[in-house]
Every structure is written in C-alpha cells, then in structure tokens.
RODO-2510 file (C-alpha; in nm, 4 decimals, decimal comma):
residues 317
     n   res          X          Y          Z
     1     m     5,6696     8,2140    12,9391
     2     c     5,9454     8,2099    13,2229
     3     t     5,9164     7,9550    13,4513
     4     d     6,2948     8,0010    13,6607
     5     i     6,2794     8,0307    13,9912
     6     p     6,4162     8,3325    14,1500
     7     p     6,8139     8,2888    14,2180
     8     e     6,7698     8,4078    14,6314
     9     v     6,5461     8,1119    14,6400
    10     v     6,7821     7,8623    14,4567
    11     c     7,0425     7,9434    14,6523
    12     a     6,8565     7,8579    14,9834
    13     l     6,7191     7,5320    14,8743
    14     s     7,1119     7,4103    14,6947
    15     e     7,1604     7,4690    15,1107
    16     g     6,9191     7,2583    15,2567
    17     q     6,7282     7,5563    15,4125
    18     v     6,3623     7,5270    15,2527
    19     s     6,2324     7,7174    15,5243
    20     l     6,4519     8,0211    15,4487
    21     a     6,3506     7,9373    15,0558
    22     i     5,9814     7,9424    15,1462
    23     q     6,0314     8,2900    15,3300
    24     r     6,2721     8,4617    15,0570
    25     a     5,9791     8,3187    14,8128
    26     g     5,7247     8,4978    15,0415
    27     i     5,4478     8,2478    15,0097
    28     c     5,3444     8,0221    15,2787
    29     g     5,4764     7,6198    15,3051
    30     g     5,3988     7,3058    15,5171
    31     r     5,5492     7,3069    15,8745
    32     f     5,9177     7,2129    15,8883
    33     g     6,0213     7,0086    16,1357
    34     a     6,3863     6,9944    16,2961
    35     v     6,5079     6,6389    16,2041
    36     a     6,3493     6,7131    15,8586
    37     n     6,5181     7,0246    15,8673
    38     a     6,8747     6,8920    15,9750
    39     l     6,8742     6,6029    15,6755
    40     e     6,8061     6,8681    15,4360
    41     r     7,0831     7,0758    15,5532
    42     k     7,2897     6,7279    15,4799
    43     g     7,2029     6,7316    15,1302
    44     i     6,9136     6,4396    15,2194
    45     q     6,5589     6,4987    15,0273
    46     t     6,3084     6,4776    15,2795
    47     e     5,9371     6,4017    15,2067
    48     r     5,8431     6,7499    15,3491
    49     g     6,0902     6,9037    15,2041
    50     n     5,9655     6,8181    14,8688
    51     i     5,6379     6,9185    14,9118
    52     n     5,7650     7,2457    15,0320
    53     r     5,9541     7,2460    14,6857
    54     e     5,6890     7,2084    14,4713
    55     i     5,4808     7,4537    14,6435
    56     i     5,7735     7,7302    14,6104
    57     k     5,7475     7,5897    14,2084
    58     n     5,3833     7,6197    14,2127
    59     n     5,3766     7,9331    14,3739
    60     m     5,6172     8,1144    14,1314
    61     l     5,4361     7,9942    13,8106
    62     l     5,1022     8,1157    13,9780
    63     e     5,2818     8,4633    13,9967
    64     q     5,4963     8,4149    13,6605
    65     a     5,1138     8,3545    13,5720
    66     k     4,9600     8,7054    13,7221
    67     e     5,2181     8,8833    13,6039
    68     m     5,1633     8,7577    13,1995
    69     l     4,7686     8,7866    13,2540
    70     m     4,8398     9,1926    13,3752
    71     l     5,0511     9,2150    13,0797
    72     a     4,7844     9,0596    12,8208
    73     k     4,4921     9,2508    12,9345
    74     q     4,7039     9,5834    12,9109
    75     e     4,8290     9,4730    12,5443
    76     l     4,4435     9,3792    12,4749
    77     h     4,3158     9,6905    12,6049
    78     s     4,5791     9,8792    12,3824
    79     a     4,4476     9,6733    12,0545
    80     q     4,0837     9,7708    12,1772
    81     y     4,1675    10,1271    12,1584
    82     a     4,3448    10,1154    11,8600
    83     t     4,0608     9,9328    11,6852
    84     y     3,8402    10,2124    11,8379
    85     k     4,0137    10,4844    11,7090
    86     s     4,0509    10,3510    11,3522
    87     t     3,6850    10,2467    11,3571
    88     q     3,6394    10,6284    11,4652
    89     i     3,8739    10,7841    11,1786
    90     k     3,7284    10,5579    10,9144
    91     n     3,3132    10,6681    11,0189
    92     t     3,4657    11,0009    11,0299
    93     v     3,5988    10,9341    10,6512
    94     v     3,2599    10,7909    10,5098
    95     s     3,0285    11,0120    10,6621
    96     v     3,2173    11,3111    10,4908
    97     k     3,2396    11,1001    10,1908
    98     n     2,8766    11,0658    10,1967
    99     e     2,7939    11,4547    10,1426
   100     v     2,8516    11,3973     9,8323
   101     m     2,7978    11,0843     9,7304
   102     e     2,4133    11,1426     9,9113
   103     m     2,3282    11,4110     9,7443
   104     i     2,4119    11,2534     9,3937
   105     a     2,1830    10,9091     9,5372
   106     k     1,8985    11,1184     9,6290
   107     v     1,9221    11,3506     9,3115
   108     r     1,8891    10,9639     9,1276
   109     g     1,6436    10,8276     9,3854
   110     r     1,4030    11,1265     9,2578
   111     k     1,4997    11,1698     8,8408
   112     g     1,6717    10,8716     8,7676
   113     r     1,9333    11,0979     8,6811
   114     l     2,1415    11,4332     8,7553
   115     d     1,9722    11,7271     8,6089
   116     l     2,1800    11,9719     8,3629
   117     p     2,1622    12,3343     8,4131
   118     i     1,8725    12,5229     8,1969
   119     v     2,1172    12,7486     8,1022
   120     s     2,4255    12,6153     7,9962
   121     g     2,7462    12,6209     8,2511
   122     k     3,0683    12,7865     8,1148
   123     h     3,2769    12,4675     8,1724
   124     l     2,9491    12,2451     8,0368
   125     r     2,9847    12,4824     7,7079
   126     k     3,3679    12,4197     7,6405
   127     i     3,2772    12,0427     7,5712
   128     s     3,0022    12,1212     7,3439
   129     d     2,9590    12,2245     7,0143
   130     s     2,6834    12,2691     6,7688
   131     n     2,4800    12,0290     6,9334
   132     r     2,5357    12,0241     7,2909
   133     k     2,2849    11,7807     7,4433
   134     s     2,3999    11,4901     7,2088
   135     n     2,7444    11,5753     7,3274
   136     t     2,6145    11,5747     7,6986
   137     a     2,4675    11,2387     7,6467
   138     a     2,7589    11,0728     7,4822
   139     l     2,9579    11,1618     7,7808
   140     g     2,7167    11,0314     8,0371
   141     l     2,7205    11,3683     8,2044
   142     q     2,3812    11,3304     8,3374
   143     s     2,4670    10,9526     8,4639
   144     a     2,4508    10,9427     8,8759
   145     n     2,6928    10,6253     8,8517
   146     n     2,9627    10,8045     8,6326
   147     a     2,8970    11,0966     8,8427
   148     e     2,9696    10,8722     9,1633
   149     k     3,2563    10,7015     8,9886
   150     f     3,3696    11,0440     8,9176
   151     i     3,3507    11,1843     9,3161
   152     t     3,5423    10,8270     9,3985
   153     t     3,8601    10,8789     9,1214
   154     r     3,9191    11,2027     9,2337
   155     k     3,8924    11,1383     9,5747
   156     i     3,6530    11,4271     9,6638
   157     d     3,5204    11,3514     9,9811
   158     s     3,2832    11,7004    10,1017
   159     f     3,1654    11,9703     9,8654
   160     e     3,4746    12,1829    10,0048
   161     s     3,7191    11,9614     9,8482
   162     l     3,4697    11,9392     9,5177
   163     a     3,5252    12,3547     9,4985
   164     k     3,8859    12,3113     9,5233
   165     f     3,9189    12,0721     9,2813
   166     t     3,7387    12,2794     9,0573
   167     a     3,9033    12,5859     9,0975
   168     d     4,2573    12,3820     9,0807
   169     k     4,1442    12,2467     8,7320
   170     e     4,0234    12,5705     8,6008
   171     q     4,3712    12,7495     8,6675
   172     r     4,5025    12,4045     8,4890
   173     y     4,2633    12,4482     8,2364
   174     q     4,3923    12,8386     8,1673
   175     q     4,7290    12,7375     8,1469
   176     l     4,7015    12,4239     7,9008
   177     e     4,4261    12,6991     7,6803
   178     t     4,7792    12,9126     7,6886
   179     v     4,9733    12,6864     7,5868
   180     h     4,7800    12,5122     7,3311
   181     l     4,6606    12,8335     7,1715
   182     s     5,0368    12,9230     7,1307
   183     k     5,1472    12,5998     6,9682
   184     g     4,8603    12,6289     6,7524
   185     q     4,9746    12,9441     6,6162
   186     k     5,3160    12,8594     6,5619
   187     l     5,1960    12,5306     6,4004
   188     n     4,9587    12,6738     6,1551
   189     r     5,2672    12,9724     6,0784
   190     l     5,4786    12,6619     5,9759
   191     k     5,2195    12,4812     5,7958
   192     e     5,1176    12,7919     5,5764
   193     l     5,5081    12,8573     5,5161
   194     s     5,5435    12,5153     5,4052
   195     k     5,2046    12,5094     5,1769
   196     m     5,3428    12,8935     5,0451
   197     y     5,6827    12,7166     4,9707
   198     a     5,4769    12,4314     4,7424
   199     l     5,3227    12,6867     4,5321
   200     y     5,6771    12,9064     4,5670
   201     a     5,9261    12,6423     4,4623
   202     p     5,8800    12,5191     4,1028
   203     i     5,7869    12,8680     3,9985
   204     q     6,0971    12,9929     4,1859
   205     a     6,3113    12,7376     3,9589
   206     t     6,1617    12,8228     3,6538
   207     y     6,2695    13,1666     3,7393
   208     k     6,5942    13,0623     3,8040
   209     e     6,6252    12,8579     3,5009
   210     s     6,5240    13,1564     3,2955
   211     q     6,7900    13,3576     3,4133
   212     s     7,0627    13,0866     3,3711
   213     l     6,9779    13,1119     3,0037
   214     k     7,0615    13,3939     2,7006
   215     g     6,9678    13,4685     2,3777
   216     f     6,7254    13,2859     2,1282
   217     a     6,7239    12,9850     2,4175
   218     k     6,6293    13,2524     2,7223
   219     m     6,3560    13,3594     2,4690
   220     k     6,2140    13,0351     2,3612
   221     y     6,2212    12,9032     2,7543
   222     d     6,0429    13,2195     2,8811
   223     k     5,7683    13,1982     2,6064
   224     e     5,7185    12,7927     2,6993
   225     h     5,6620    12,9478     3,1098
   226     k     5,5182    13,2474     3,0358
   227     d     5,2484    13,2059     3,2711
   228     s     5,4598    13,0774     3,5762
   229     l     5,7167    13,3220     3,5220
   230     s     5,4580    13,5607     3,5179
   231     k     5,3710    13,4491     3,8945
   232     y     5,6784    13,4767     4,0049
   233     p     5,6926    13,8418     4,1333
   234     e     5,3578    13,7766     4,3224
   235     l     5,4399    13,4487     4,4893
   236     k     5,7747    13,5539     4,5925
   237     e     5,6494    13,8657     4,7865
   238     r     5,3713    13,6387     4,9388
   239     m     5,6709    13,4107     5,0536
   240     q     5,8677    13,7227     5,1568
   241     s     5,5978    13,8185     5,3741
   242     l     5,5448    13,5421     5,5721
   243     l     5,9196    13,5271     5,6678
   244     q     5,9915    13,6987     5,9986
   245     n     6,3387    13,8847     6,1075
   246     g     6,5471    13,7680     5,8074
   247     e     6,3941    13,4229     5,8247
   248     k     6,5324    13,1471     5,5712
   249     i     6,3307    12,9669     5,3720
   250     t     6,4243    12,5900     5,5259
   251     p     6,1586    12,3689     5,4349
   252     k     6,3248    12,0457     5,5571
   253     q     6,3200    12,2177     5,8896
   254     w     5,9673    12,3496     5,9098
   255     k     5,8707    11,9581     5,8307
   256     a     6,0655    11,8488     6,1488
   257     e     5,9277    12,1476     6,3369
   258     i     5,5568    12,0395     6,2458
   259     q     5,6016    11,6996     6,3201
   260     s     5,7361    11,7868     6,6369
   261     l     5,4734    12,0438     6,6992
   262     q     5,2015    11,8711     6,6101
   263     g     5,2272    11,5878     6,8684
   264     e     5,2523    11,8368     7,1505
   265     y     4,9449    11,9897     7,0206
   266     d     4,7518    11,7046     7,0231
   267     s     4,8674    11,5868     7,3464
   268     i     4,7972    11,9361     7,4970
   269     g     4,4664    11,8912     7,3297
   270     k     4,3465    11,5884     7,5056
   271     e     4,4329    11,7037     7,8425
   272     q     4,2544    11,9912     7,7760
   273     t     3,9224    11,8240     7,6731
   274     k     3,9943    11,5760     7,9439
   275     t     4,0164    11,8960     8,1850
   276     a     3,7191    12,0391     8,0632
   277     t     3,4742    11,7401     8,0650
   278     e     3,6288    11,6929     8,4699
   279     l     3,5471    12,0556     8,4793
   280     a     3,1907    11,9962     8,3377
   281     y     3,1203    11,7050     8,5959
   282     a     3,1632    11,9099     8,8658
   283     e     2,9715    12,2115     8,7420
   284     i     2,6785    11,9440     8,7083
   285     i     2,7418    11,7879     9,0384
   286     s     2,6998    12,1585     9,1645
   287     y     2,4307    12,2847     9,0140
   288     n     2,2380    11,9863     9,1604
   289     r     2,3261    12,0377     9,4915
   290     k     2,1754    12,3456     9,4568
   291     n     1,8925    12,2666     9,2596
   292     l     1,7882    11,9800     9,5184
   293     e     1,8153    12,2291     9,8170
   294     r     1,5604    12,4768     9,6160
   295     e     1,3558    12,2041     9,5170
   296     l     1,3258    12,0892     9,8492
   297     q     1,2726    12,4179    10,0136
   298     n     1,0015    12,4353     9,7452
   299     e     0,8019    12,1131     9,8412
   300     s     0,8492    12,1849    10,2261
   301     r     0,6624    12,5599    10,1249
   302     q     0,3796    12,3791     9,9428
   303     h     0,3573    12,0905    10,2051
   304     n     0,3318    12,3997    10,4653
   305     k     0,0799    12,5853    10,2382
   306     r    -0,1371    12,2498    10,2367
   307     q    -0,1514    12,2249    10,5672
   308     n    -0,2560    12,5563    10,6355
   309     k    -0,5549    12,5291    10,4113
   310     t    -0,6652    12,2155    10,5402
   311     k    -0,6184    12,3861    10,9182
   312     q    -0,8562    12,6928    10,7932
   313     r    -1,1012    12,4980    10,6527
   314     e    -1,1233    12,2460    10,9835
   315     e    -1,1457    12,5919    11,2009
   316     e    -1,4363    12,7209    10,9472
   317     i    -1,6076    12,3830    10,9862
***
C-alpha cells in the first residue's frame, strides 16, 4: 500500500504553512495560532504543527485505506461472479451428462444389468459368431459399469451426442470394411499365387531339365519323371490363369507383399472389431432407453388401471 503524501501538501509543509497543507489535504486540523504559524514559517516545528502533521498523515492513510478497501471489494465481487458462472457451467455439464448416465443407473437399479435387444441389432450381429450369447457375455456388453465407462471415456454427454457418435462410427466402420475387404482380396490372391507356385516350381524345374536333355538321356529322364512331367501342362495353365495382364512370376516379391499386407490387414481388422464393439455398446444403450420408457409407460397404465378398478369397487359399495 502506498502511504505517500500528495506533493502539494508536502510543498506546503516544507514551507512551514501547515494551515495551507491542511486546507490542500481537504481535512480538518487543529486551530493554528499566529505565533505557531510564524515559528513554523521559520522552520521551527511546534507542538501544534506536529499534531497537525500527524493528522494530515493519518487522514491520508485513511483515504488510501478506503481506496484499497473499495478495490478489494470490486476484486471480490469479480471473483465471486466468476465462481458463480463456473459453477453454473459445471452444473449444466453434470446435468447434461446425467441424461445418459441416469438412464443406465435406473436400468441397473431395476435389473442389475442392461437388456439385450430381443432381435439382435445390426451392430450386435457384427461382433457375434455362432454363439452370440457367449460373445456378448465375454465382452461385458450387458454390464452397467462397462456402459458407464464407455459413455465417460467417449465423452458422450447426451442422447443427441450418442446418436452423433453412432453416425460417425457407422461411417468409419463402412470405410474400414471397404479397405479391409480390398486388402483381404489382394492378400488372398497373393497367397494363392504363392501356393500355386510352390506346386508349379518343382514340376517346371523337371520340365526344363527334360528339355535340356537329348537322346537316350532324355528318354531315361522322362521315364523316371513321368508323373511329374504329366502334371506340367495342367499346372502351367493354372499358374498362367492366376497371373493378370502380363504379370510375371515373382515369388520373392509376392512374399514381401504378403508380409506387408498381412500387417495392414490385421491392424484394420482390430480397429474394425473395436469400432463394431463401440457401435454395439451404443446400440444396446439406445435400446435400453427405449425399453425403459416402454416399461415405465406400461407400469403407469397398469397402475392407473388398478386405481380405476379400486375406485369402481368403492363406488359400488
């Protein structure tokens, strides 16, 4: 806190004009006699002058304290307003978030777990095999805790954002499915080429060896490799049928491509499975919302029906 006395007041005091200093400071001081005033002008401090100087100083400190108090109140008000707005925003986020979380909590309270669609949903089918129930149990799709974790980690704060999440993931799944299928087809073809070449290569070698021989040596060699040589025309035709647009036989290149494609294929497959599982969670949560609404409506109708029957009996009595 600054405690400096204003310059005009200091100037008056330095000239011994204490009365003027009091006047300039805008405060009330003690009465100042002519004798004391004359002595102060000569630079001689008097008791009355010292008292007035202390009054000036204290009043200046008081004014500065008032200013600081006013500033502190303004800062406090600003801080309180900021806290209020922050709390409002936080409460809004919590209330929105609870729209989905509260539904899950209600279903868990009623049944202990989430329900599965009676007719398997399109996304639930994507992660199933011959035994869907064992799959869903293994994945924990009916677990309310897992559903809450899914909602929290994906930052889904409302059923509207759940619908948007589903739409985005469906689009992503279609992209993955297309790429996965394309790479799978290419990978299968390369594997088929490699497998065919493994059958063709030794027969081709036998045929080339036969062609390099002449006379008795060739006759003897062909007799010894009769079975292999008989297979050559068929295997050659099958090998050629797998090659496309003048494609050459490059077994080393095929092997390298298979290794590269296999890694990509497996990686895409994992992401596809993860996306399918996310969609299945979203599907089950959406189903449970509709199912809970339906059950509550049925319970309400049953309750009203019972009340009407009770009322009718009372009227009959």
